[in-house]
Structures are given as C-alpha cells and as structure tokens.
N, C-alpha and C positions, 0 to 999 in steps of 0.2 A: 196791253203790253206791260209786263212786270218791269219794275225798276228798282235797282239797289241804290237807295238814297245815300249820298255822301255829304259830309259837311263841306262848307266852302273851302276850308283849308285842305281837306283831303282831296277834293276835286282839283284844286290848284296844283297839288303835288303830281297827280296823274297827268294833267293837261300840260304841265311844264316839262315833264320828263322827256328827254331826247332818247329815241330808240334807233339803234344802228346795229351793225354786226357785233359790236363790242360794248354797246351801252344799252341798258344799265349794267349788264354783265355780258360775258362772252358766249352765252348759250347759243345764239344764232350762228355765230362763226364756227364754234366747235361742232355744233350739230351738222352743219353743212359739210364739214370735213368728213364726218362719219358717213353722211348720206352719199357723198361723192365716191368714197371708197367702196361702199356697198353697191353702188350703181356700176362701178367698173368691174367688180368681181364679187361673187357671192361670199358671204362671211361664214367661215366654218364655226360650228357651234358644238359644245360638249353635249353628250347624250343625256347626262344626268340632269343638271340644272338648266341645260340649254342656254348657256351663256357663251359669248365669244371665247374661243380657245385662247390660252395664255399667250402664245406666240403672237397672234394677231393683235391682242389687247396691248401688248408692249409697244408694237409698232405704231398703233393709233395714238397711244398715250403721248409719245414723243412729239406728235404734231399738234397737240392741243395748246391753247393759249398759256395755261399754267399746268404742266404735267404733274401727275402724282409721282411721289418718290417713296415707295414702300421700303421700310427698313428691314427687309427679310431676304434671306439668301435665295429662297425659292418662292417668290410671291405668286399667288393665284389670281385669277380674274377678279375675285371679290376684293382683293387688296388694291384695286384701281377703281375707286368709286366714281371718278370723273368719266371713265369709259363706260362703266356699268350703267350709270344714270343716263347717258346718251343713248345707250342700247335700249333702256326702258322707254325713252321718248320715241324712238323710231318704231317700236312696236305699238305703243299706246296711241300714237298719232295715226296709225294706219299706213304710214309711208313705207314700212317694211313688213314682210311676212316670212314665215318659216316654211320651207319645203323639205321633203324627204327625197334624197337622191339614191343612187346605187349603193348597195351594201348598208342600207338603212342609215345613211349619213344625213345629218341635219345641217341646213344652210339657211342663212338669212339673205333674202333678195328684196329688191325694192318693188313697190307697187307702182307701175308705170302711170296709171291713171291718176293716182294721188300725186306723183311727182310733177305732172303737168300743172296741177292746181298749185302746188307748192312754189313752183318757179314763177307763177303769176302774182305772188304775194309780195308786199313791201316788207321791209325789216320789222316794222311795228306789228304787221299782221302775222308774220311768221312767229314773232315773240309770243303773242297772245294765243296763237294756235298751239304752240308747244306748252304754254302754261295751262291751257284747257286740257290737253292730253294728260299732263302730269297730275293735275288736281282731280279730274273727274274719272280718269281711266287708268292711272298709274299704279296699279296694284303690284305689290311685291311678288305675287304669284308669277308674273310675266318673266321675272328673272330668277325664278326658282328659290326665292327667299320667303321668310314668313315674318309678319308683324302681328302683335296682339292688338285687339280693339274691335270696334264694330265691323270693320273690314280691313283690308291691307293697303288702303290708299292713304296718302300722307295726312289729310285732315280728319281721317276717321280712326287712325291707329292710336293706341294708348300713349305712345311716345310723344305725341304732340302736346300732352299736358305738361311736359318739362319745358316747352317753348313758350308757354303763355299762362296767364292767370285766367280771367274770364275773357280777356282780349290779348292780342299781341302788343308788346311794348318795345320801345327803343332801348330799354335798359339791358345791359349785358346779362346773359344767362348765368345763373348761379353755378357754383362748383358741383353741386349735386346733379344738376341738369346736365352739365358738361360730361360728367362721368357716365350718365345713363344713356345719353342720346345715341351714340354709335350703334348700340344694340337695339334700343327701344324704338328709335325713329329711323334707323338705317343710315349707314355712312353715305350711301348713294343719294338719299333724300337730302342729307346735309350738303352734299356736293351741289345738288340742284338749287338749293337756297342761295348758294354762292354764285353759281353760273347765271341764275336769273337776276342777280343783283338785288335780291331780297334780304340778304344778310351778309355781313362780313365774317369770314370764318378763318381761324388759324388753328392748325394742328400742332400738338406738342410731339406726338409720335404717330405711328400708323393708325393706332386704334384709340388715341386719347386726344380729346379736344383741349385746346388751350384757351380759345375765346370764340364766342358766337354772339353777335349783336345785330339785331334787325336794323335795316335802313328805313328811312322815312317811307320809301316806296313799298318796302316789304310789309311794314305795319299797316299801311293804307290798304293795299290789295288783299292781304290775308284777312284782315278784319272785315273787309267788305264781302269776301267770298265765303267765310266760314259760317257754319251752322252749328249751334250748340243746343243741348237739351238741359233743362233745369232739373236737378235732382237734389231736393232738400237744400236748396240754396247754392249748390255747386253747378257751375256751367261746364258740362262735360262735352268733349268734342263729338260731333255727329256728322262730320263730312262737310260737303259744300252745300250751299243753299240750293233749293230744289230747282230753280230756274236754270242753273248751270248744267243740269242733267238732261234738259230738254234739247230737241234738235236745234242746233245753232244757238244754244242758250248763251254761251260766252259772247258770241257776236252781238246778240240782242242787248246784252248788258254793256259791253265795252264801247259800242258805237254811239251810245248815248253820252259817253264821257269824252270821246275823242273823234273829231271829224275825219281824221285820216285813216280810220279803220272802216273799210267798206266790205271786206269779205274775210273769212277764215276758212281753214280746212273743213270740209264736210264729207260724209261718206260718198264714195264714187259708185256709179252704177257698174255692175258686172255684166258683160255680154254673155247671155245664156245660149246654150246649144239645145237642140231637140232632145238629145240623149247623151249619156255619159258611159264610158267604159270604166269600170271599177275593178280592182283586184282585192279580194278578201282573203286574208291569211290567218292561219293558226300556227304561229311560228314554232311553238313548242312541239307541234306534231308534224312539222314540215309538209304541210298541205295548204293549198289555196284554190280558190275558185275565181273565175273571171265572169263578170256579169255586165250586160248592157241594160241600162236603167233609164227610162224616160224621165225627163226633167219634171214632169207633173205628177210623178209617183209620190205617194206619201211615205214617210219614214216607217209607218206600220207595214206597208207593203214591202218595203226594202228589208225590214227585219224578218218578215215571213219568208221572203225569197232566199235570204242568206241562210237562215236556219234550215230550210228545206234542202238547199244545195249541199249542206254538210250532213244531211239525214238526221237533223235534230227535230224534236217533237213540237217545240214552241208551246209547251205547257206552263213554262215559268215566266216570271216577269223579266222585262228587258229594258235596256237604257242605252241611248247613244250619247257619247261625249265628244265634243269638238271645240276647237278654238274659233272665235269669230275674227273679223279683220283687225281687231284691236288687241288680240292676244288674250282675251277674256275667255275662260272656260265656260261652255254652255252645255246644258243637258236637255235632251228630249226623251221623255220617259213613257213607259207603258201606260195606256189610258186607264188601266185599272188602278193606277195611283193618283187619279184625278182628285183635285182640290189640295193635294199635298205639294204640288210643283206648279210650274208656270206653263211649260210647253210639253205637248203630248204628241206621240207618234202618229195618231190618227188624224190630226189636223195640222201637222207640219209637213211641208212638201220638200222634195230634194232642192227645188229652186230657192227655198227660203234660207239655205245655209249661207250663201250660195256656193255651189260646187266650183272649185278652181283646180285645174290640173296641177299636181304637185302637192296638194293638200292631203292630210291624213287625219282620220278620226277613228273612233272605236265603237264597237257594239259589245255590251256586256249582257250576257244571258244567264238567268238563274242568279238573282242578286244575293242570295244567301251563300252560295259557293260559285262565284261567277266564272263562266267561260268567257274568254276575251277573243274577239274577232277584230283584227286590224284592217281598216279599209283605206285603200289608196285610190285617189282620183287619178286615173291614167290619162284620159283625154276626153274632150267633148266632140261629138260628131253631129252632123245635120240629119242623120237618118231618123225618121219618125217611127215610133212604136207605141203601142198601148199597154204592153206587158213587159215585165222584167224577165229576161232570158239569160240562161247560163251558157256562155260561149266556150268555156274551157275549164277542165278539172285536172288538178295535179295533186297526187298524194292521197292516201287513205285517211279519212276523217276518223277521229276517236269515237268510241261509243259513248253516248250520253248515259250518265248514271241514272 
C-alpha cells in the first residue's frame, strides 16, 4: 500500500482538525443544500455551457452560508462562483448527472445509488469525498469553462503557479498573483479553496481579489497531494500524486491519517437490462431512427447499424463521444485509429458506458467533414436479442457525399 508521508507537525494538523458541516469550511453544509434542491426538483441547465440557469442560481445563492454579491446589473451564473463550484462538485462526485428531456432541454438530476452512499458518510468522510472529486476529477470542462495547463483540473492548470512556489505556503499571495488568479485559476476554484477551509479569501470587487492566504490545513493537504515535475530547476504543477487517481486512492491515503475515515464515495454499480431502446437523430435533417440494441453489442456493431439505418456507406472513420458518470468526456474511436487513442469501438461494449435512460451521446462519421448523429437512451428492456434491429424510421436521410 502506498503512503504519502507527512512530517509529525503536518500529521498533527490533520489529526487535530475538527470536521463538521461548517468546519473547517462550509463546503459540506452548502453542498447538502444544493444536493437537497436537486433531489427535490431537477435543476434547469443552459444549453451552451450547461450551467444552472441564472434564476435558479440566484435562489440557491441566497441559501448559502456566505452568498456571493456580484456588483453587476444583470449577473450571469459565472458571476456566482460559490454556486458554480458546488455544481462542479455534484458532477465530479457522481452525485448528479445530466439528462435530456423534451424539446432537448438539459436538466441536472441526482444519482440515487450515489445518494444512498452519501447519506451513510460522516461529515469528515463527506469532506474528503468532495475534496477527492474536486482535485482528481474537477475539470473546468464540466462547467463549460477553460483553464490553461496540463489539463483543466485545479492542481494541473497553469494558474496554480500563482498560488505556490515549489510548495504552498502560508504567506499571503502577492498582488500579481491576486490579479491573475480569477482568470488563470478560475473564480470557482478560488471559491472552493475558501469553502474547504484551505484558504482565507477576500474579494475587492466581483472580479478582483483583495486577499488570499492559505490556512495551515490548506498548506498541509495541498502539499501532501500535489505532484510536480522538475524542469531545469523549476517545480511545475503536474496534478495530484498518482495514488489519488487509483480506485479509492483518496480513501487509502486519508484513512492512514485519521481513524474516523472508514469509507468515501466510490462508483456505484448500474443495473443493466438485456437490451436498450435508443433514438438516433440527425437534427439538421429532421430525421431519426429508433433501434433496439443488445447490451452485449460492441460500439462497432452499433456504429455499423446506425449508419446502415440512414443508408450511409460506413467507408469513413467514426468516433463516439459521451460523458461518464463524473462529467468527463470520453471517446471511443474507430479501430483503424489504434495506438493513437485508448478505447476502440471493436472492443468496447454498450454495457461499458454504461447506458442509462435519459443519457445522450454522439456518433461522428467522416472525421474530416463529420456527420453528427445524436443518440438518446430511451429505456432499458428485459427482452433478449442477439442483433441490433431498427424498430422505427422517421424522415428522409440526407445523401452521403
């Protein structure tokens, strides 16, 4: 078992820290407010960045421990970093997922299997589950934003260089750093530093920091978790240490520091059906096909069936794109692109996604000038079949060039 070694002083800081709904920060309390709202009623999302709509954001903001007060006449969701960062957490933790409803509307709903797990956790276990979600899976892509760096997660983006030297320190961040951080690190990530009790933050205006200073806990945890690469004497940010990306990696690390951490959130099993009804649409041409697909079919077989149902030749390369349960975009590509990617359609099965009614993903055909097929998972059924069959056709398909 790997172990992240701490100094006696650092270990004492973590072991003596009290964890509750509001300590060391209000992240657990505020997150539960969001979670309860989402459980009561689906959260409406914008189609572009897929963020909570502004009206819903304002209502949730007023319930938070410390609400945001943007100094704008017509603030958008992006101007409420405390709400946006909590939305990032519900996606990155797997506790919430996006579904497509009538008229192509996007909604956030809760994952009931994960909710059951969450409710069995103590406040300290909830805290480290959320910290794990943020540091290892909290990509800005989830909320429709972009950060520069190795990737878009907090400890990998270039903006983290303004927060540390080779290590994180308890000294206040310099004025240059304060000016750059809202854009380079993201206001929502700054809000999470504050909500997790890792840093004390003060805003001068909506987009300008006045002060940011790490707490002892923040310095201890972030220095323990960060991974750097040495480039000619410079310690550049490279994300989290490898163990944290392993299954239950955060649990394996933290339970060696604290006896009260017994379990953290982990992926829940999805109950699979024998077959699935899917609807494949080409919106620009107002046509769609409905297919019944066995759960053991490969993505290659699905691509072949979809293209045949629209009278396409299947002579060009293809690629499936979908979101996993944590909001991360995944690609399953044509096997002719082997060695350039990770997952291929001839050895990835429908059950590997896994398919959940309400989910939507896409097939791109002819990657030089792609045709887009939008695939909706309609329902799972217990009927067994060995082949993919077309059960309904609506609209005339375009002619392949």
